[in-house]
C-alpha positions as CSV (number, residue, x, y, z in Angstrom):
1,M,2.0,-24.4,-7.4
2,L,4.3,-25.5,-4.6
3,F,5.1,-28.8,-6.3
4,R,5.5,-27.0,-9.6
5,Q,8.3,-24.9,-8.0
6,L,10.0,-28.2,-6.8
7,E,10.0,-29.7,-10.3
8,P,13.6,-30.4,-11.4
9,R,14.6,-28.3,-14.4
10,T,17.8,-27.1,-16.0
11,A,19.0,-23.7,-15.0
12,R,19.0,-21.1,-17.7
13,T,20.7,-18.3,-16.0
14,T,23.7,-17.9,-13.6
15,A,21.2,-16.8,-10.9
16,D,19.2,-20.1,-11.3
17,V,22.4,-22.1,-11.2
18,I,23.4,-20.6,-7.9
19,K,19.9,-20.9,-6.4
20,F,19.6,-24.5,-7.5
21,A,22.9,-25.3,-5.9
22,L,22.4,-23.4,-2.7
23,W,18.8,-24.4,-1.8
24,P,19.6,-28.2,-1.2
25,F,22.6,-27.3,0.9
26,A,20.6,-24.7,2.9
27,V,17.6,-27.0,3.6
28,M,19.7,-30.0,4.5
29,T,21.9,-27.9,6.8
30,V,18.7,-26.7,8.6
31,L,17.4,-30.2,9.0
32,N,20.8,-31.5,10.3
33,R,21.1,-28.7,12.8
34,V,17.6,-29.0,14.2
35,F,16.9,-32.8,14.1
36,I,20.4,-34.3,14.5
37,K,22.8,-31.9,16.2
38,A,20.3,-30.2,18.4
39,I,18.4,-33.4,19.4
40,N,21.7,-35.1,20.1
41,G,22.7,-32.3,22.4
42,F,26.1,-31.7,24.0
43,V,27.8,-31.7,27.4
44,T,26.8,-28.0,27.7
45,D,23.1,-27.9,28.5
46,D,21.7,-24.4,28.9
47,Y,18.1,-25.7,29.0
48,R,18.3,-27.9,32.1
49,P,18.7,-25.0,34.6
50,V,15.9,-23.1,32.8
51,Y,13.6,-26.1,33.0
52,N,14.5,-26.8,36.7
53,A,13.9,-23.2,37.6
54,S,10.6,-23.1,35.8
55,F,9.5,-26.3,37.6
56,E,10.5,-24.7,41.0
57,F,8.6,-21.5,40.1
58,L,5.4,-23.4,39.2
59,N,5.6,-25.3,42.5
60,G,6.3,-22.2,44.6
61,R,9.9,-23.1,45.6
62,P,13.1,-20.9,45.5
63,L,14.8,-20.4,42.2
64,Y,18.1,-18.6,42.7
65,T,20.0,-21.3,44.6
66,A,22.8,-22.1,42.1
67,D,26.4,-22.6,43.2
68,F,28.2,-19.9,41.4
69,S,31.6,-21.4,42.2
70,S,31.0,-24.1,39.6
71,V,31.3,-23.7,35.8
72,D,28.0,-25.4,35.1
73,P,25.3,-23.3,33.4
74,H,23.4,-21.3,36.0
75,Y,19.8,-19.9,36.0
76,L,20.3,-16.2,35.6
77,Y,16.9,-14.9,34.2
78,Y,15.0,-12.0,35.7
79,P,11.8,-12.7,37.6
80,S,10.0,-11.3,34.5
81,G,11.8,-13.9,32.3
82,T,10.9,-16.7,34.7
83,L,7.2,-15.7,34.3
84,L,7.5,-15.8,30.5
85,I,9.4,-19.1,30.2
86,A,7.7,-21.0,33.1
87,P,5.2,-22.9,30.9
88,V,8.1,-25.0,29.5
89,A,8.0,-27.1,32.7
90,V,4.4,-28.1,32.3
91,I,5.5,-31.2,30.4
92,E,8.3,-33.6,31.0
93,Y,11.9,-32.5,30.3
94,E,12.8,-34.3,27.0
95,L,9.6,-33.4,25.1
96,S,9.9,-29.9,26.5
97,R,13.5,-29.5,25.3
98,W,12.5,-30.8,21.8
99,L,9.7,-28.3,21.6
100,F,12.0,-25.5,22.8
101,I,14.5,-26.4,20.0
102,G,11.6,-26.3,17.6
103,L,10.5,-22.9,18.9
104,N,13.9,-21.4,18.5
105,A,14.3,-23.0,15.0
106,V,11.0,-21.4,13.9
107,A,12.0,-18.1,15.5
108,I,15.3,-18.1,13.5
109,L,13.5,-19.0,10.3
110,L,11.1,-16.1,10.8
111,A,14.0,-13.8,11.6
112,W,15.7,-15.0,8.4
113,Y,12.6,-14.0,6.4
114,L,12.3,-10.7,8.1
115,L,16.0,-10.0,7.4
116,L,15.4,-10.7,3.8
117,R,12.5,-8.3,3.7
118,L,14.4,-5.7,5.6
119,F,16.8,-5.5,2.7
120,K,14.0,-5.9,0.1
121,F,14.9,-9.5,-1.0
122,G,12.3,-12.1,-1.6
123,L,12.3,-15.9,-1.4
124,G,13.1,-16.1,-5.1
125,S,16.3,-14.2,-4.8
126,I,19.8,-15.7,-4.5
127,A,20.1,-14.0,-1.1
128,A,17.4,-16.4,0.4
129,P,19.3,-19.7,0.2
130,A,22.7,-18.0,0.7
131,L,21.5,-16.3,3.9
132,L,19.8,-19.4,5.2
133,L,22.8,-21.6,4.6
134,A,25.2,-19.0,6.2
135,M,23.0,-18.7,9.3
136,F,22.5,-22.4,10.0
137,A,26.1,-23.2,9.2
138,S,27.4,-20.7,11.7
139,E,28.5,-21.5,15.3
140,T,26.0,-19.1,16.8
141,V,22.9,-20.7,15.3
142,T,24.3,-24.3,15.7
143,N,25.2,-23.9,19.3
144,T,22.0,-22.0,20.2
145,L,20.1,-25.0,19.0
146,V,22.5,-27.6,20.5
147,F,22.8,-25.9,23.9
148,T,19.1,-25.1,23.7
149,N,19.0,-21.5,24.8
150,V,16.7,-18.6,24.0
151,N,18.9,-16.7,21.6
152,G,16.8,-17.6,18.5
153,C,13.8,-15.9,20.1
154,L,15.9,-12.8,20.9
155,L,17.1,-12.6,17.2
156,L,13.4,-12.6,16.1
157,A,12.7,-9.9,18.6
158,E,15.6,-7.9,17.2
159,L,14.3,-8.1,13.6
160,V,10.8,-7.2,14.7
161,F,12.2,-4.2,16.6
162,L,14.2,-3.0,13.6
163,H,11.3,-3.3,11.2
164,L,8.9,-1.4,13.5
165,L,11.6,1.2,14.4
166,L,12.1,2.0,10.7
167,A,8.4,2.1,10.2
168,R,8.1,4.6,13.1
169,R,5.8,2.4,15.0
170,D,7.6,3.2,18.2
171,L,5.3,1.7,20.9
172,W,5.2,-1.7,19.2
173,A,8.9,-1.6,18.6
174,G,9.3,-1.0,22.3
175,V,7.1,-4.0,23.0
176,A,9.3,-6.3,21.0
177,L,12.5,-5.0,22.6
178,G,10.8,-5.0,26.1
179,L,9.9,-8.7,25.8
180,S,13.5,-9.6,25.0
181,I,14.9,-7.4,27.9
182,S,12.4,-9.2,30.2
183,V,14.3,-12.4,29.7
184,K,17.9,-11.2,29.3
185,P,19.5,-7.8,28.6
186,T,21.4,-8.7,25.4
187,L,19.5,-6.3,23.2
188,A,19.2,-3.5,25.8
189,P,22.0,-1.4,24.0
190,L,19.5,-1.0,21.1
191,L,17.7,1.5,23.2
192,L,20.4,3.9,22.2
193,V,19.5,3.5,18.5
194,A,16.0,4.7,19.3
195,A,17.4,7.5,21.4
196,V,19.7,9.0,18.8
197,R,16.8,8.8,16.3
198,G,14.6,10.7,18.7
199,Q,12.1,7.9,18.9
200,W,11.5,8.3,22.6
201,K,8.1,6.5,22.7
202,V,10.1,3.3,22.3
203,F,11.2,3.7,25.9
204,I,7.7,3.7,27.3
205,T,7.0,0.1,26.3
206,A,10.6,-1.2,26.2
207,L,10.9,-0.4,29.9
208,G,7.2,-0.7,30.7
209,V,6.9,-4.3,29.6
210,P,9.7,-5.8,31.8
211,L,8.6,-3.7,34.7
212,T,5.0,-4.9,34.4
213,L,6.0,-8.5,34.0
214,T,8.3,-8.1,37.1
215,A,5.5,-6.7,39.1
216,I,3.3,-9.7,38.1
217,A,6.0,-12.2,38.8
218,W,7.2,-10.8,42.1
219,P,4.4,-12.1,44.3
220,L,4.3,-15.4,42.5
221,S,8.0,-16.1,43.1
222,A,9.4,-17.6,46.3
223,D,12.7,-15.6,46.3
224,P,12.5,-12.8,43.7
225,E,14.8,-10.6,45.9
226,K,17.5,-13.1,45.6
227,F,17.9,-12.2,41.9
228,F,19.2,-8.8,43.0
229,T,21.1,-9.9,46.1
230,R,22.8,-13.0,44.6
231,V,22.5,-13.0,40.8
232,V,23.2,-9.3,40.0
233,P,26.5,-9.3,41.9
234,Y,27.5,-12.4,40.1
235,L,26.6,-10.9,36.7
236,A,28.6,-7.8,37.5
237,Q,31.8,-9.9,38.0
238,T,34.0,-10.8,35.0
239,R,34.5,-14.5,35.0
240,D,37.6,-16.2,33.4
241,Y,35.9,-19.1,31.7
242,F,33.5,-19.3,28.7
243,N,34.0,-15.6,28.3
244,S,35.3,-14.0,25.1
245,S,35.1,-10.4,26.3
246,V,38.4,-8.5,26.8
247,G,38.0,-8.8,30.5
248,G,37.3,-12.5,30.5
249,N,40.2,-13.4,28.3
250,G,42.4,-10.9,30.0
251,L,41.8,-12.7,33.3
252,Y,42.3,-16.1,31.8
253,Y,45.7,-15.2,30.4
254,G,46.7,-13.3,33.5
255,L,47.0,-9.8,32.1
256,P,47.5,-7.1,34.7
257,H,44.3,-5.2,35.5
258,W,45.7,-1.9,34.2
259,M,46.3,-3.4,30.8
260,I,42.8,-4.8,30.6
261,L,41.4,-1.4,31.5
262,L,43.7,0.3,28.9
263,I,42.5,-2.1,26.1
264,Q,38.9,-1.5,27.1
265,A,39.4,2.3,27.1
266,L,41.1,2.3,23.7
267,M,38.3,0.2,22.2
268,A,35.7,2.3,23.8
269,G,37.3,5.4,22.2
270,V,37.2,3.6,18.8
271,V,33.5,2.8,19.3
272,A,32.6,6.3,20.4
273,V,34.2,7.9,17.3
274,T,32.6,5.4,15.1
275,L,29.1,6.0,16.5
276,W,29.6,9.8,16.3
277,L,30.6,9.5,12.6
278,L,27.6,7.3,11.9
279,W,25.2,9.7,13.7
280,R,26.7,12.9,12.2
281,Y,26.8,11.8,8.6
282,Y,24.6,8.8,8.0
283,R,21.5,9.1,10.2
284,D,19.3,10.1,7.3
285,D,20.3,6.9,5.4
286,E,18.0,5.0,7.7
287,L,18.6,1.3,6.8
288,F,22.4,1.7,6.6
289,F,22.4,3.8,9.8
290,V,20.2,1.5,11.9
291,T,21.8,-1.8,10.9
292,T,25.4,-0.4,11.2
293,F,24.9,1.6,14.4
294,S,23.2,-1.3,16.1
295,G,25.8,-3.7,15.0
296,V,28.7,-1.6,16.3
297,L,26.8,-1.1,19.6
298,L,26.1,-4.8,20.1
299,T,29.7,-5.9,19.1
300,A,31.1,-3.4,21.6
301,S,28.8,-4.7,24.3
302,F,30.0,-8.3,23.7
303,L,33.7,-7.2,23.7
304,L,33.8,-4.7,26.5
305,L,31.2,-5.7,29.1
306,S,31.6,-8.3,31.8
307,L,30.4,-11.3,29.7
308,G,30.7,-12.0,26.0
309,Q,29.9,-15.4,24.6
310,M,30.5,-16.5,21.0
311,Y,26.8,-17.3,20.2
312,Y,25.8,-13.8,21.1
313,S,27.1,-13.0,17.6
314,M,23.7,-14.1,16.3
315,M,22.4,-10.6,17.0
316,L,24.9,-9.2,14.4
317,F,23.1,-10.8,11.4
318,P,21.4,-7.6,10.5
319,F,24.7,-5.8,10.5
320,L,26.4,-8.4,8.4
321,M,23.6,-8.4,5.9
322,S,24.2,-4.7,5.4
323,V,27.1,-5.8,3.1
324,V,24.6,-5.7,0.3
325,L,24.3,-1.9,0.6
326,R,26.6,0.1,-1.8
327,N,28.0,2.2,1.1
328,S,28.5,-0.8,3.5
329,V,31.5,-0.7,5.7
330,L,31.9,-4.5,5.3
331,R,32.9,-4.6,1.6
332,N,36.5,-5.5,2.4
333,W,38.4,-8.6,3.3
334,P,39.6,-7.6,6.8
335,A,35.9,-7.3,7.8
336,W,35.2,-10.9,6.7
337,L,38.4,-12.2,8.4
338,A,37.0,-10.7,11.6
339,I,33.5,-12.3,10.9
340,F,35.2,-15.6,10.3
341,G,36.7,-15.4,13.8
342,F,33.3,-15.2,15.6
343,M,30.9,-16.9,13.2
344,T,32.6,-20.1,11.9
345,Y,31.8,-23.4,13.5
346,D,35.4,-24.6,12.9
347,K,37.5,-25.6,15.9
348,W,41.1,-24.6,16.1
349,L,42.2,-27.0,18.9
350,S,45.2,-29.0,17.7
351,D,46.5,-32.4,18.9
352,R,49.9,-31.6,17.4
353,W,50.3,-28.0,18.6
354,Q,48.1,-28.0,21.7
355,S,49.1,-24.7,23.2
356,T,48.9,-22.8,19.9
357,G,45.6,-24.4,19.0
358,R,44.1,-23.6,22.4
359,T,45.2,-19.9,22.0
360,L,43.7,-19.6,18.5
361,E,40.4,-21.2,19.7
362,Y,40.1,-19.1,22.8
363,L,41.1,-15.7,21.3
364,R,39.6,-15.9,17.8
365,V,36.2,-14.5,19.0
366,T,37.8,-11.7,21.0
367,F,40.1,-10.7,18.1
368,G,37.2,-11.1,15.6
369,W,34.9,-8.7,17.5
370,G,37.8,-6.3,18.1
371,L,39.0,-6.4,14.5
372,L,35.5,-5.8,13.2
373,L,35.2,-2.6,15.3
374,I,38.6,-1.4,14.1
375,V,37.7,-2.1,10.5
376,V,34.5,0.0,10.8
377,F,36.4,2.8,12.5
378,C,39.0,2.8,9.8
379,V,36.6,2.7,6.9
380,L,34.5,5.6,8.3
381,G,37.7,7.5,9.3
382,D,39.1,7.2,5.8
383,R,35.9,8.4,4.3
384,Y,35.9,11.3,6.7
385,L,39.5,12.4,6.0
386,A,39.0,12.1,2.2
387,A,35.8,14.2,2.4
388,R,37.4,16.8,4.5
389,R,40.5,16.9,2.2
390,E,38.2,17.3,-0.8
391,G,36.0,19.9,0.8
392,R,32.7,18.0,0.6
393,L,31.9,17.2,4.2
394,Q,28.6,19.1,4.0
395,F,27.5,16.6,1.4
396,G,28.3,13.5,3.5
397,L,31.2,11.1,3.6
398,D,30.4,8.8,0.6
399,P,32.7,9.6,-2.4
400,A,31.1,10.3,-5.8
401,W,32.0,6.9,-7.3
402,M,29.9,5.2,-4.6
403,A,26.6,6.5,-6.2
404,S,27.2,4.3,-9.2
405,A,28.7,1.4,-7.2
406,P,26.7,-1.9,-7.3
407,D,24.0,-2.2,-4.7
408,S,23.0,-5.9,-4.3
409,R,19.4,-4.8,-3.7
410,D,19.0,-3.3,-7.1
411,G,16.0,-4.9,-8.7
412,A,15.5,-7.2,-5.7
413,E,11.8,-6.4,-5.4
414,D,11.3,-7.2,-9.1
415,E,13.2,-10.4,-9.1
416,K,11.0,-13.2,-10.4
417,P,11.7,-16.7,-11.7
418,V,12.3,-16.9,-15.4
419,A,9.1,-18.1,-17.1
420,V,9.6,-21.4,-18.9
421,S,7.2,-22.6,-21.5
422,P,6.0,-26.1,-20.9
423,A,7.3,-28.8,-23.3
424,P,4.8,-29.9,-25.9
425,D,2.9,-33.1,-25.2
426,R,4.5,-35.7,-27.5
427,D,1.2,-37.6,-27.5
428,D,-0.6,-34.7,-29.0
429,P,-0.7,-35.1,-32.8
430,V,-1.1,-31.4,-33.4
431,A,2.0,-30.4,-31.3
432,P,4.6,-28.9,-33.6
433,E,8.0,-30.4,-34.0
434,E,10.8,-28.4,-32.4
435,P,13.9,-27.9,-34.6
436,A,17.0,-29.8,-33.3
437,D,19.5,-27.6,-31.6
438,D,22.5,-29.2,-29.9
439,R,23.8,-26.0,-28.4
440,E,23.9,-25.6,-24.6
441,P,21.9,-22.5,-23.4
442,A,24.3,-19.7,-22.5
443,L,24.7,-18.6,-18.9
444,K,23.8,-14.9,-18.5
């Protein structure tokens, strides 16, 4: 059956044309990113400090000894994260790195499938190759594999969490989130999604898992207290390199401290109003609410906290996929201009206009995150004002026309490949002759 699906045949519908065109691009992009770009590596190597720290942990030596005055990648994982990731140092470095690339690639592929299922798409839909190509062509997936960090596993944890949260399996949802928090706190803001939905059991395991792992790791580590005395103060600082947050770029460009605080306060106000509108008027529309609310939260954390790096944007894939919903806040061109800023793998450094190119490259991520938050705020604000003006706030913010707007998920569950009758065997003497027809099949 698998080989039957791979059999070359002429597309009979527009959907088939698009799928046949996208699948080779998607598959070859995945192979290029995993086996060429990732294996080649780059000057930035996030895996080396992780491997070295794991090796030191297994041999009972201190871990948190990095020189924070350098710009090289540092080991910043919690003791609980060290416990989880220590097995990578059981084998030699190069093979270990390759296996870790493979682990992240598999995690991203599983997350891709779970993301399709979250929005009720199957592998036979146009969305499958389109999403796969978009993910592996992005900067965030490419550099996660090339730099060899753990973000692919965090994305998988996020998708598992969202599925279980929507299924009201709170304790297991907390386990998925807790495992991610045990390594790094990127997804910790998602606890607020559970809180506003009243799913308090999530907190039991989301906090219990990292605390338990820390308790196990503490006596096994040579210097676990150094994480709190050396690493935490470093993490609390805003650095002015490899940092696309408002604070990081503000420091790099020499903005006065009051201006940085003002920008952060204004954007925090935008986020607060956005989250309130989502909670007040959309919390019963579960898929839209969870994906949009979590996307706004995570984007705000990247932009406003002490450290925001471009490849963190991987965690926004569920939010970006919400564009298929008829009431999505992303169905406009400014939203996708913003997404271009922090997702594209393009570089804007210019040999001819060096200063301008450097500014475009360094600020596009910050502006992208900021513009996305402003777009969501404006879309929801416009819906709110229109609903209040028309006296229909009690019925929600969506205008009447939106009920009949196209939802890209319509019929997604039922989407199946078109059945094609096999051609008659020309060696069979009883096979009937087909009438000649020179017309091309119409695209539907």
